[in-house]
Biopython code that builds the backbone (N, CA, C, O; Angstrom):
import numpy as np
from Bio.PDB.StructureBuilder import StructureBuilder

atoms = [
    (1, "MET", "N", (0.829, -1.148, 0.046)),
    (1, "MET", "CA", (-0.139, 0.059, 0.053)),
    (1, "MET", "C", (0.881, 1.303, 0.105)),
    (1, "MET", "O", (1.948, 1.236, 0.717)),
    (2, "LEU", "N", (0.459, 2.422, -0.581)),
    (2, "LEU", "CA", (1.210, 3.538, -0.674)),
    (2, "LEU", "C", (0.746, 4.519, 0.394)),
    (2, "LEU", "O", (-0.458, 4.555, 0.650)),
    (3, "LYS", "N", (1.521, 5.250, 0.988)),
    (3, "LYS", "CA", (1.146, 5.987, 2.071)),
    (3, "LYS", "C", (0.188, 7.196, 1.750)),
    (3, "LYS", "O", (-0.642, 7.640, 2.542)),
    (4, "ASN", "N", (0.415, 7.657, 0.503)),
    (4, "ASN", "CA", (-0.503, 8.771, 0.178)),
    (4, "ASN", "C", (-1.852, 8.417, -0.565)),
    (4, "ASN", "O", (-2.583, 9.212, -1.156)),
    (5, "ARG", "N", (-2.040, 6.957, -0.398)),
    (5, "ARG", "CA", (-3.440, 6.420, -0.983)),
    (5, "ARG", "C", (-4.396, 6.501, 0.113)),
    (5, "ARG", "O", (-4.014, 6.241, 1.254)),
    (6, "GLN", "N", (-5.543, 6.819, -0.107)),
    (6, "GLN", "CA", (-6.519, 6.947, 0.870)),
    (6, "GLN", "C", (-7.486, 5.711, 0.942)),
    (6, "GLN", "O", (-8.262, 5.607, 1.892)),
    (7, "GLU", "N", (-7.443, 4.803, -0.029)),
    (7, "GLU", "CA", (-8.116, 3.563, -0.058)),
    (7, "GLU", "C", (-7.391, 2.402, -0.566)),
    (7, "GLU", "O", (-6.479, 2.502, -1.387)),
    (8, "ALA", "N", (-7.834, 1.214, -0.032)),
    (8, "ALA", "CA", (-6.895, -0.065, -0.394)),
    (8, "ALA", "C", (-7.811, -0.982, -1.388)),
    (8, "ALA", "O", (-9.042, -0.968, -1.421)),
    (9, "ASP", "N", (-7.061, -1.673, -2.081)),
    (9, "ASP", "CA", (-7.562, -2.869, -2.838)),
    (9, "ASP", "C", (-7.195, -4.052, -2.081)),
    (9, "ASP", "O", (-6.034, -4.225, -1.712)),
    (10, "VAL", "N", (-8.186, -4.923, -1.819)),
    (10, "VAL", "CA", (-7.814, -6.132, -1.065)),
    (10, "VAL", "C", (-8.142, -7.394, -1.852)),
    (10, "VAL", "O", (-9.201, -7.452, -2.476)),
    (11, "THR", "N", (-7.292, -8.388, -1.848)),
    (11, "THR", "CA", (-7.792, -9.674, -2.364)),
    (11, "THR", "C", (-7.592, -10.758, -1.301)),
    (11, "THR", "O", (-6.510, -10.948, -0.746)),
    (12, "VAL", "N", (-8.710, -11.457, -1.052)),
    (12, "VAL", "CA", (-8.735, -12.548, -0.243)),
    (12, "VAL", "C", (-8.901, -13.932, -0.994)),
    (12, "VAL", "O", (-9.869, -14.148, -1.723)),
    (13, "THR", "N", (-7.896, -14.856, -0.770)),
    (13, "THR", "CA", (-8.065, -16.242, -1.563)),
    (13, "THR", "C", (-8.301, -17.330, -0.480)),
    (13, "THR", "O", (-7.689, -17.228, 0.583)),
    (14, "GLY", "N", (-9.070, -18.264, -0.669)),
    (14, "GLY", "CA", (-9.048, -19.410, 0.288)),
    (14, "GLY", "C", (-10.015, -20.422, -0.336)),
    (14, "GLY", "O", (-10.408, -20.377, -1.501)),
    (15, "MET", "N", (-10.391, -21.449, 0.691)),
    (15, "MET", "CA", (-11.280, -22.606, 0.300)),
    (15, "MET", "C", (-12.621, -22.317, 0.927)),
    (15, "MET", "O", (-12.769, -21.659, 1.956)),
    (16, "LEU", "N", (-13.564, -22.856, 0.230)),
    (16, "LEU", "CA", (-14.985, -22.594, 0.649)),
    (16, "LEU", "C", (-15.533, -23.950, 0.982)),
    (16, "LEU", "O", (-15.479, -24.844, 0.138)),
    (17, "SER", "N", (-16.151, -24.186, 2.381)),
    (17, "SER", "CA", (-16.788, -25.314, 2.537)),
    (17, "SER", "C", (-18.030, -25.398, 1.978)),
    (17, "SER", "O", (-18.633, -24.332, 1.854)),
    (18, "GLY", "N", (-18.613, -26.497, 1.574)),
    (18, "GLY", "CA", (-19.860, -26.653, 1.029)),
    (18, "GLY", "C", (-20.887, -26.326, 2.047)),
    (18, "GLY", "O", (-22.026, -26.256, 1.586)),
    (19, "GLN", "N", (-20.775, -26.126, 3.204)),
    (19, "GLN", "CA", (-21.752, -25.803, 4.275)),
    (19, "GLN", "C", (-21.680, -24.242, 4.501)),
    (19, "GLN", "O", (-22.478, -23.759, 5.304)),
    (20, "SER", "N", (-20.863, -23.492, 3.909)),
    (20, "SER", "CA", (-20.835, -22.052, 4.053)),
    (20, "SER", "C", (-21.672, -21.357, 3.121)),
    (20, "SER", "O", (-21.971, -21.858, 2.037)),
    (21, "ASP", "N", (-22.124, -20.049, 3.548)),
    (21, "ASP", "CA", (-23.023, -19.245, 2.720)),
    (21, "ASP", "C", (-21.782, -18.015, 2.245)),
    (21, "ASP", "O", (-21.241, -17.165, 2.953)),
    (22, "PRO", "N", (-21.625, -18.276, 0.961)),
    (22, "PRO", "CA", (-20.635, -17.267, 0.266)),
    (22, "PRO", "C", (-21.058, -15.727, 0.568)),
    (22, "PRO", "O", (-20.186, -14.938, 0.929)),
    (23, "GLU", "N", (-22.248, -15.358, 0.434)),
    (23, "GLU", "CA", (-22.590, -13.935, 0.490)),
    (23, "GLU", "C", (-22.443, -13.570, 1.927)),
    (23, "GLU", "O", (-21.936, -12.463, 2.107)),
    (24, "LEU", "N", (-22.760, -14.224, 2.956)),
    (24, "LEU", "CA", (-22.695, -13.965, 4.364)),
    (24, "LEU", "C", (-21.099, -14.021, 4.679)),
    (24, "LEU", "O", (-20.631, -13.173, 5.439)),
    (25, "LEU", "N", (-20.315, -14.948, 4.136)),
    (25, "LEU", "CA", (-18.831, -14.797, 4.362)),
    (25, "LEU", "C", (-18.219, -13.543, 3.704)),
    (25, "LEU", "O", (-17.346, -12.874, 4.257)),
    (26, "LYS", "N", (-18.686, -13.291, 2.594)),
    (26, "LYS", "CA", (-18.038, -11.992, 1.850)),
    (26, "LYS", "C", (-18.499, -10.703, 2.751)),
    (26, "LYS", "O", (-17.722, -9.769, 2.951)),
    (27, "ASN", "N", (-19.638, -10.730, 3.203)),
    (27, "ASN", "CA", (-20.145, -9.555, 4.036)),
    (27, "ASN", "C", (-19.333, -9.337, 5.297)),
    (27, "ASN", "O", (-18.996, -8.218, 5.685)),
    (28, "SER", "N", (-19.009, -10.588, 5.976)),
    (28, "SER", "CA", (-18.405, -10.635, 7.239)),
    (28, "SER", "C", (-16.821, -10.031, 6.946)),
    (28, "SER", "O", (-16.275, -9.151, 7.611)),
    (29, "LEU", "N", (-16.281, -10.700, 5.849)),
    (29, "LEU", "CA", (-14.941, -10.199, 5.621)),
    (29, "LEU", "C", (-14.805, -8.789, 5.237)),
    (29, "LEU", "O", (-13.773, -8.176, 5.510)),
    (30, "THR", "N", (-15.862, -8.196, 4.571)),
    (30, "THR", "CA", (-15.704, -6.711, 4.135)),
    (30, "THR", "C", (-15.845, -6.042, 5.384)),
    (30, "THR", "O", (-15.032, -5.158, 5.655)),
    (31, "ASP", "N", (-16.896, -6.375, 6.311)),
    (31, "ASP", "CA", (-17.008, -5.608, 7.501)),
    (31, "ASP", "C", (-15.590, -5.585, 8.257)),
    (31, "ASP", "O", (-15.090, -4.482, 8.480)),
    (32, "ALA", "N", (-14.951, -6.695, 8.643)),
    (32, "ALA", "CA", (-13.711, -7.022, 9.391)),
    (32, "ALA", "C", (-12.539, -6.298, 8.749)),
    (32, "ALA", "O", (-11.692, -5.726, 9.434)),
    (33, "ILE", "N", (-12.504, -6.333, 7.405)),
    (33, "ILE", "CA", (-11.343, -5.669, 6.561)),
    (33, "ILE", "C", (-11.566, -4.152, 6.710)),
    (33, "ILE", "O", (-10.652, -3.423, 7.096)),
    (34, "GLU", "N", (-12.644, -3.740, 6.437)),
    (34, "GLU", "CA", (-12.862, -2.221, 6.482)),
    (34, "GLU", "C", (-12.617, -1.592, 7.878)),
    (34, "GLU", "O", (-12.067, -0.497, 8.002)),
    (35, "ASN", "N", (-13.055, -2.345, 8.931)),
    (35, "ASN", "CA", (-12.699, -2.080, 10.348)),
    (35, "ASN", "C", (-11.207, -1.952, 10.641)),
    (35, "ASN", "O", (-10.742, -0.978, 11.233)),
    (36, "ASN", "N", (-10.491, -2.959, 10.210)),
    (36, "ASN", "CA", (-9.214, -3.086, 10.569)),
    (36, "ASN", "C", (-8.333, -2.038, 9.707)),
    (36, "ASN", "O", (-7.338, -1.516, 10.209)),
    (37, "LEU", "N", (-8.720, -1.775, 8.473)),
    (37, "LEU", "CA", (-7.961, -0.834, 7.630)),
    (37, "LEU", "C", (-8.151, 0.580, 8.292)),
    (37, "LEU", "O", (-7.207, 1.367, 8.363)),
    (38, "GLN", "N", (-9.427, 0.880, 8.784)),
    (38, "GLN", "CA", (-9.656, 2.183, 9.412)),
    (38, "GLN", "C", (-8.897, 2.321, 10.535)),
    (38, "GLN", "O", (-8.163, 3.301, 10.662)),
    (39, "THR", "N", (-8.991, 1.291, 11.543)),
    (39, "THR", "CA", (-8.410, 1.364, 12.832)),
    (39, "THR", "C", (-6.810, 1.440, 12.754)),
    (39, "THR", "O", (-6.167, 2.359, 13.261)),
    (40, "ASN", "N", (-6.272, 0.410, 12.086)),
    (40, "ASN", "CA", (-4.743, 0.349, 11.809)),
    (40, "ASN", "C", (-4.160, 1.341, 10.964)),
    (40, "ASN", "O", (-3.153, 1.912, 11.383)),
    (41, "PHE", "N", (-4.655, 1.663, 9.766)),
    (41, "PHE", "CA", (-3.912, 2.417, 8.890)),
    (41, "PHE", "C", (-4.626, 3.823, 8.520)),
    (41, "PHE", "O", (-4.074, 4.628, 7.771)),
    (42, "ALA", "N", (-5.959, 4.069, 9.129)),
    (42, "ALA", "CA", (-6.567, 5.142, 8.813)),
    (42, "ALA", "C", (-6.962, 5.463, 7.116)),
    (42, "ALA", "O", (-6.917, 6.582, 6.605)),
    (43, "ILE", "N", (-7.314, 4.306, 6.479)),
    (43, "ILE", "CA", (-7.493, 4.334, 5.231)),
    (43, "ILE", "C", (-8.823, 3.482, 5.001)),
    (43, "ILE", "O", (-9.223, 2.670, 5.835)),
    (44, "GLY", "N", (-9.480, 3.746, 3.773)),
    (44, "GLY", "CA", (-10.699, 2.927, 3.463)),
    (44, "GLY", "C", (-10.537, 1.853, 2.632)),
    (44, "GLY", "O", (-9.423, 1.622, 2.161)),
    (45, "LEU", "N", (-11.547, 1.114, 2.363)),
    (45, "LEU", "CA", (-11.587, 0.057, 1.424)),
    (45, "LEU", "C", (-12.202, 0.419, 0.110)),
    (45, "LEU", "O", (-13.364, 0.824, 0.076)),
    (46, "ARG", "N", (-11.469, 0.293, -0.989)),
    (46, "ARG", "CA", (-11.989, 0.747, -2.222)),
    (46, "ARG", "C", (-12.485, -0.480, -2.842)),
    (46, "ARG", "O", (-13.675, -0.534, -3.151)),
    (47, "LYS", "N", (-11.661, -1.533, -3.073)),
    (47, "LYS", "CA", (-12.302, -2.853, -3.704)),
    (47, "LYS", "C", (-11.812, -4.176, -3.064)),
    (47, "LYS", "O", (-10.619, -4.453, -2.936)),
    (48, "LEU", "N", (-12.865, -4.987, -2.663)),
    (48, "LEU", "CA", (-12.506, -6.369, -2.237)),
    (48, "LEU", "C", (-12.856, -7.277, -3.189)),
    (48, "LEU", "O", (-13.947, -7.239, -3.759)),
    (49, "ARG", "N", (-11.851, -8.251, -3.446)),
    (49, "ARG", "CA", (-11.879, -9.321, -4.294)),
    (49, "ARG", "C", (-11.978, -10.486, -3.346)),
    (49, "ARG", "O", (-11.217, -10.506, -2.379)),
    (50, "VAL", "N", (-12.836, -11.451, -3.532)),
    (50, "VAL", "CA", (-12.881, -12.675, -2.667)),
    (50, "VAL", "C", (-12.893, -13.873, -3.692)),
    (50, "VAL", "O", (-13.824, -14.050, -4.478)),
    (51, "ARG", "N", (-11.835, -14.639, -3.621)),
    (51, "ARG", "CA", (-11.525, -15.735, -4.517)),
    (51, "ARG", "C", (-11.536, -17.098, -3.769)),
    (51, "ARG", "O", (-10.515, -17.566, -3.264)),
    (52, "LEU", "N", (-12.789, -17.727, -3.726)),
    (52, "LEU", "CA", (-12.892, -18.929, -3.011)),
    (52, "LEU", "C", (-13.020, -20.068, -3.855)),
    (52, "LEU", "O", (-13.853, -20.002, -4.759)),
    (53, "GLU", "N", (-12.184, -21.339, -3.687)),
    (53, "GLU", "CA", (-12.425, -22.488, -4.460)),
    (53, "GLU", "C", (-12.990, -23.522, -3.491)),
    (53, "GLU", "O", (-12.762, -23.451, -2.284)),
    (54, "PRO", "N", (-13.775, -24.541, -4.073)),
    (54, "PRO", "CA", (-14.350, -25.541, -3.307)),
    (54, "PRO", "C", (-13.420, -26.304, -2.505)),
    (54, "PRO", "O", (-12.359, -26.668, -3.014)),
    (55, "TYR", "N", (-13.704, -26.585, -1.305)),
    (55, "TYR", "CA", (-13.037, -27.356, -0.248)),
    (55, "TYR", "C", (-12.841, -28.759, -0.790)),
    (55, "TYR", "O", (-13.851, -29.322, -1.212)),
    (56, "SER", "N", (-11.659, -29.416, -0.838)),
    (56, "SER", "CA", (-11.370, -30.849, -1.280)),
    (56, "SER", "C", (-10.900, -31.749, 0.013)),
    (56, "SER", "O", (-10.015, -31.260, 0.715)),
    (57, "HIS", "N", (-11.352, -32.833, 0.317)),
    (57, "HIS", "CA", (-10.876, -33.552, 1.580)),
    (57, "HIS", "C", (-9.485, -33.881, 1.323)),
    (57, "HIS", "O", (-8.830, -34.283, 2.284)),
    (58, "LYS", "N", (-8.908, -33.777, 0.162)),
    (58, "LYS", "CA", (-7.524, -34.106, -0.154)),
    (58, "LYS", "C", (-6.647, -33.062, 0.260)),
    (58, "LYS", "O", (-5.463, -33.339, 0.452)),
    (59, "LYS", "N", (-7.042, -31.960, 0.415)),
    (59, "LYS", "CA", (-6.048, -30.818, 0.692)),
    (59, "LYS", "C", (-6.048, -30.561, 2.156)),
    (59, "LYS", "O", (-7.006, -30.852, 2.872)),
    (60, "SER", "N", (-4.935, -30.000, 2.592)),
    (60, "SER", "CA", (-4.724, -29.849, 4.082)),
    (60, "SER", "C", (-5.337, -28.338, 4.328)),
    (60, "SER", "O", (-5.340, -27.541, 3.390)),
    (61, "VAL", "N", (-5.791, -28.015, 5.464)),
    (61, "VAL", "CA", (-6.448, -26.596, 5.683)),
    (61, "VAL", "C", (-5.804, -26.084, 6.928)),
    (61, "VAL", "O", (-5.554, -26.864, 7.847)),
    (62, "THR", "N", (-5.538, -24.889, 7.000)),
    (62, "THR", "CA", (-5.004, -24.153, 8.158)),
    (62, "THR", "C", (-5.975, -23.066, 8.426)),
    (62, "THR", "O", (-6.222, -22.174, 7.613)),
    (63, "VAL", "N", (-6.555, -23.184, 9.685)),
    (63, "VAL", "CA", (-7.373, -22.273, 10.174)),
    (63, "VAL", "C", (-6.704, -21.077, 10.971)),
    (63, "VAL", "O", (-6.045, -21.370, 11.969)),
    (64, "VAL", "N", (-6.825, -19.776, 10.606)),
    (64, "VAL", "CA", (-6.192, -18.724, 11.230)),
    (64, "VAL", "C", (-7.265, -17.811, 11.907)),
    (64, "VAL", "O", (-6.918, -16.805, 12.525)),
]
sb = StructureBuilder()
sb.init_structure("model")
sb.init_model(0)
sb.init_chain("A")
sb.init_seg("    ")
for serial, (resi, resn, name, xyz) in enumerate(atoms, 1):
    if name == "N":
        sb.init_residue(resn, " ", resi, " ")
    sb.init_atom(name, np.array(xyz, "f"), 0.0, 1.0, " ", f" {name:<3s}", serial, name[0])
structure = sb.get_structure()
């Protein structure tokens, strides 16, 4: 991010469980990211890209 920029572009990549609601997840991520950017960096969120691929039982998952 550039210091003189007032808004950030954010990309979130991850795996989506078949039991998750993608719209609810995106709304939740948007709220959390907007809040953290405003609190920690005093900038807004310009664009949020959420790229989720279907979860496969053959892949390992790390929960953060």
